[in-house]
C-alpha positions in Angstrom: 95.4 -27.1 -45.0 91.9 -27.1 -45.9 91.3 -25.7 -49.5 87.9 -24.4 -50.2 86.0 -22.6 -52.9 84.0 -19.9 -51.0 83.6 -18.6 -47.4 81.1 -20.9 -45.5 82.6 -24.3 -47.2 85.3 -24.3 -44.4 82.3 -24.8 -42.0 80.0 -26.9 -43.7 82.6 -29.5 -44.8 84.8 -30.8 -42.2 84.3 -28.2 -39.8 84.0 -30.5 -36.8 87.4 -32.4 -37.4 89.0 -28.9 -37.9 88.1 -27.8 -34.4 89.1 -31.3 -33.0 92.5 -30.6 -34.5 93.0 -27.3 -33.4 91.9 -28.2 -29.9 94.8 -30.5 -30.0 97.6 -28.0 -30.9 97.4 -28.6 -34.5 98.0 -25.5 -36.9 95.3 -25.6 -39.2 95.4 -23.2 -42.3 92.0 -22.3 -44.4 92.6 -21.6 -47.9 89.3 -19.8 -49.8 89.6 -19.6 -53.2 87.0 -16.7 -54.1 85.5 -14.3 -52.0 81.7 -15.9 -52.5 80.6 -12.4 -54.6 78.2 -14.0 -56.5 76.7 -16.1 -54.1 73.1 -16.3 -53.4 71.7 -15.0 -50.4 70.2 -18.0 -48.7 68.8 -16.9 -45.7 65.6 -15.3 -45.8 66.3 -13.0 -43.1 69.0 -11.6 -44.6 67.9 -11.4 -47.8 67.5 -7.5 -48.2 68.9 -4.9 -50.6 71.6 -3.2 -48.3 72.7 -6.8 -47.2 73.2 -7.7 -51.2 74.8 -4.0 -52.1 77.7 -5.1 -49.8 77.5 -8.6 -49.9 81.7 -9.0 -50.7 82.4 -7.3 -47.4 79.8 -9.0 -45.5 80.9 -12.3 -46.5 84.4 -11.4 -45.6 83.4 -10.5 -42.2 81.4 -13.9 -41.9 84.7 -15.4 -42.7 86.3 -13.7 -40.1 83.8 -14.8 -37.7 84.2 -18.4 -38.6 87.8 -18.4 -38.7 87.7 -16.9 -35.0 85.5 -19.6 -34.0 87.1 -22.5 -35.5 90.6 -21.2 -34.2 92.3 -21.6 -37.8 94.2 -19.0 -39.8 92.6 -18.1 -43.4 93.7 -16.6 -46.4 92.2 -15.5 -49.5 93.6 -16.5 -53.0 91.8 -13.5 -54.4 89.9 -15.3 -57.0 86.6 -14.0 -58.2 83.6 -16.0 -57.8 81.9 -17.7 -60.9 78.2 -17.5 -59.9 76.1 -20.9 -60.3 74.9 -20.7 -64.1 70.8 -21.3 -64.7 69.1 -21.8 -67.8 69.0 -24.4 -70.5 71.2 -24.0 -72.2 73.4 -22.4 -69.4 74.8 -18.9 -70.2 78.6 -18.7 -70.4 80.5 -17.9 -67.3 81.6 -14.3 -66.2 84.5 -13.2 -68.1 87.4 -13.3 -65.5 85.9 -15.5 -62.9 87.5 -18.5 -61.1 86.4 -21.2 -63.2 87.9 -19.5 -66.4 91.4 -18.6 -64.8 94.1 -20.5 -66.4 95.1 -23.6 -64.0 99.0 -22.4 -64.3 98.1 -19.3 -63.2 95.4 -20.5 -60.5 97.3 -22.8 -59.0 100.3 -20.3 -58.2 99.2 -18.5 -55.0 98.4 -21.9 -53.6 101.6 -23.5 -54.4 102.9 -20.0 -52.5 100.8 -20.7 -49.5 101.6 -24.6 -49.2 105.6 -23.7 -49.3 105.0 -21.3 -46.8 102.6 -22.8 -44.6 104.2 -26.2 -44.9 101.5 -28.5 -44.1 101.4 -32.3 -43.7 97.7 -32.9 -44.8 95.8 -31.1 -47.2 92.0 -31.7 -47.9 89.9 -30.8 -51.1 87.2 -31.7 -52.9 86.8 -34.7 -55.3 87.0 -34.3 -59.0 83.1 -33.5 -59.2 83.3 -30.9 -56.6 81.4 -32.4 -54.1 78.5 -30.8 -56.2 79.0 -29.3 -59.5 79.4 -25.7 -58.9 82.1 -24.5 -61.6 84.3 -23.3 -58.5 84.0 -26.4 -56.5 85.2 -28.2 -59.9 87.9 -25.6 -60.3 88.7 -26.1 -56.5 89.5 -29.6 -57.1 91.5 -28.9 -59.9 93.8 -26.3 -58.3 94.2 -28.1 -55.0 95.6 -31.2 -57.2 97.8 -29.2 -59.2 99.2 -27.4 -56.5 99.5 -30.6 -54.2 102.1 -31.7 -57.0 103.8 -28.8 -58.2 104.6 -27.4 -54.6 107.1 -30.5 -54.1 108.8 -29.9 -57.6 111.6 -27.7 -57.4 111.3 -26.8 -61.2 107.7 -25.6 -61.0 107.1 -22.2 -59.8 110.8 -22.0 -58.4 110.1 -18.3 -57.6 107.5 -19.1 -54.7 109.8 -20.6 -52.1 111.4 -23.6 -51.5 109.8 -26.9 -52.3 107.7 -28.5 -49.7 106.0 -32.4 -50.0 102.6 -32.3 -48.3 102.5 -35.9 -47.0 98.7 -36.7 -47.4 95.9 -35.5 -49.8 92.4 -36.0 -48.8 88.9 -35.5 -50.4 85.9 -34.3 -48.6 83.1 -37.3 -48.4 81.1 -36.1 -45.3 77.7 -35.6 -47.6 77.4 -39.1 -48.9 74.3 -41.3 -49.2 75.0 -44.0 -46.5 75.1 -41.2 -44.3 72.3 -39.2 -45.4 70.4 -42.5 -45.3 71.1 -43.2 -42.1 70.1 -39.9 -40.6 66.8 -39.9 -42.4 66.2 -43.5 -41.4 66.8 -42.5 -37.6 64.7 -39.2 -37.8 61.7 -41.3 -39.0 62.3 -44.0 -36.5 62.2 -41.1 -33.7 58.9 -40.0 -35.3 60.3 -36.7 -36.7 60.2 -35.1 -40.2 63.4 -35.9 -42.2 64.7 -33.0 -44.4 66.6 -35.4 -46.6 63.3 -37.3 -47.7 62.7 -35.7 -51.1 66.8 -35.5 -51.9 67.3 -39.2 -51.3 64.3 -40.0 -53.9 66.4 -38.4 -56.4 70.1 -39.7 -55.1 70.6 -42.7 -56.9 73.0 -45.5 -55.1 76.6 -45.6 -56.0 78.1 -48.2 -54.2 81.5 -47.7 -55.9 81.4 -44.0 -55.3 80.7 -44.6 -51.5 83.4 -47.2 -51.2 86.2 -44.6 -51.7 85.6 -43.3 -48.5 88.6 -44.5 -46.4 88.7 -42.3 -43.3 86.3 -41.5 -40.7 87.2 -38.9 -38.2 85.3 -39.2 -34.9 84.7 -35.8 -34.1 80.6 -35.5 -32.9 82.0 -33.9 -29.8 82.8 -30.8 -31.9 79.6 -30.5 -33.8 78.6 -27.4 -31.4 81.6 -25.6 -32.8 80.7 -26.5 -36.5 77.1 -25.4 -35.8 78.6 -21.9 -34.6 80.7 -21.6 -37.5 77.9 -22.2 -40.1 76.0 -19.6 -38.0 78.4 -17.0 -38.7 77.9 -17.3 -42.2 74.5 -15.3 -41.7 73.9 -14.6 -45.5 74.5 -18.4 -46.0 73.0 -20.4 -43.5 69.2 -20.2 -42.4 69.0 -21.1 -38.8 65.6 -22.5 -39.1 66.6 -24.6 -42.5 67.7 -28.0 -42.8 71.3 -27.5 -41.5 69.6 -27.9 -37.8 66.7 -30.0 -38.7 68.2 -32.8 -37.5 68.7 -32.8 -33.8 72.6 -33.1 -32.5 71.6 -36.2 -30.7 70.8 -38.2 -33.5 73.9 -37.0 -35.2 76.1 -38.1 -32.6 74.3 -41.7 -32.5 74.1 -42.3 -36.4 76.8 -40.3 -37.8 79.6 -39.1 -35.4 82.2 -38.6 -38.0 83.4 -36.7 -40.7 84.1 -38.5 -43.7 87.1 -38.3 -46.0 88.9 -40.3 -49.0 92.5 -40.7 -48.8 94.0 -40.1 -52.3 97.7 -39.9 -52.3 100.2 -40.8 -49.3 103.5 -40.4 -48.8 103.3 -42.2 -45.2 102.4 -45.9 -44.2 98.9 -45.2 -43.8 96.7 -48.2 -44.0 93.1 -48.0 -44.8 90.4 -47.9 -43.1 91.8 -45.3 -40.9 90.3 -42.8 -38.3 92.6 -40.3 -38.3 94.0 -37.6 -41.1 97.5 -37.9 -39.2 97.9 -41.6 -39.2 101.3 -42.4 -40.2 102.6 -39.1 -39.5 105.1 -38.3 -37.0 106.7 -35.4 -35.6 109.7 -34.5 -37.3 112.8 -32.1 -36.9 111.1 -29.6 -38.7 109.9 -26.6 -36.5 107.1 -25.8 -38.7 105.5 -29.2 -37.5 102.6 -28.8 -35.2 101.1 -32.7 -35.5 98.3 -34.3 -33.7 99.8 -36.5 -30.7 
């Protein structure tokens, strides 16, 4: 189970490994916390009044296409996008938005989905949210709370039988060493790097980068990832930075998606190269695990 803040996050974070596991017969469930209603239109070709006026429905349709491309099942938690506050000082968040929902209330629908789907592995964002969007930070908080509560028979007893997810991971694919390696490879090939300016502002954090425990080789599914990204036409500019690095360079330099193993109830020594390390198929008929 992947828990994400907005539609398109499932395609920009962990999509290649998702597609790989689906190809192996793993049942993958994407949970989307909000509808992305307040997200900006990031593709200039889609930045039109008619698109903006129907952004909620359009983003739902984009999610449906990406879901079908990745081969996952998907559910909405039903919360409202908090938007990206701008200004100094930043304005207050909109009333009723996801980031302002009390944690106990916000975690409840995710607890219910965990108990229904019964995943063995769950992924979400780190405590920074991957980047400091209020919905991403809230997604982290809700995911961790639901991961713990779903296994506790005294918490949310009306939401189904308790279920212990065996492993919890944070996404780390957008890490500085990875982007620096891609940047240097682009320069070595005489190409302009889309990461040059960003890396000038991105201070090294060796201790943070050392938190990566798991590198999943999934380069052969980068094409599926890219198709899922393109399905989110309001968010992904096909001529933008997402596709500025040739896939051949990506496969040569960074053919993995990277994660941090946060909690494990099975024997899974790190480093590892598989989110299912240490997990074996049990008698549970709901279990569909990687070989």
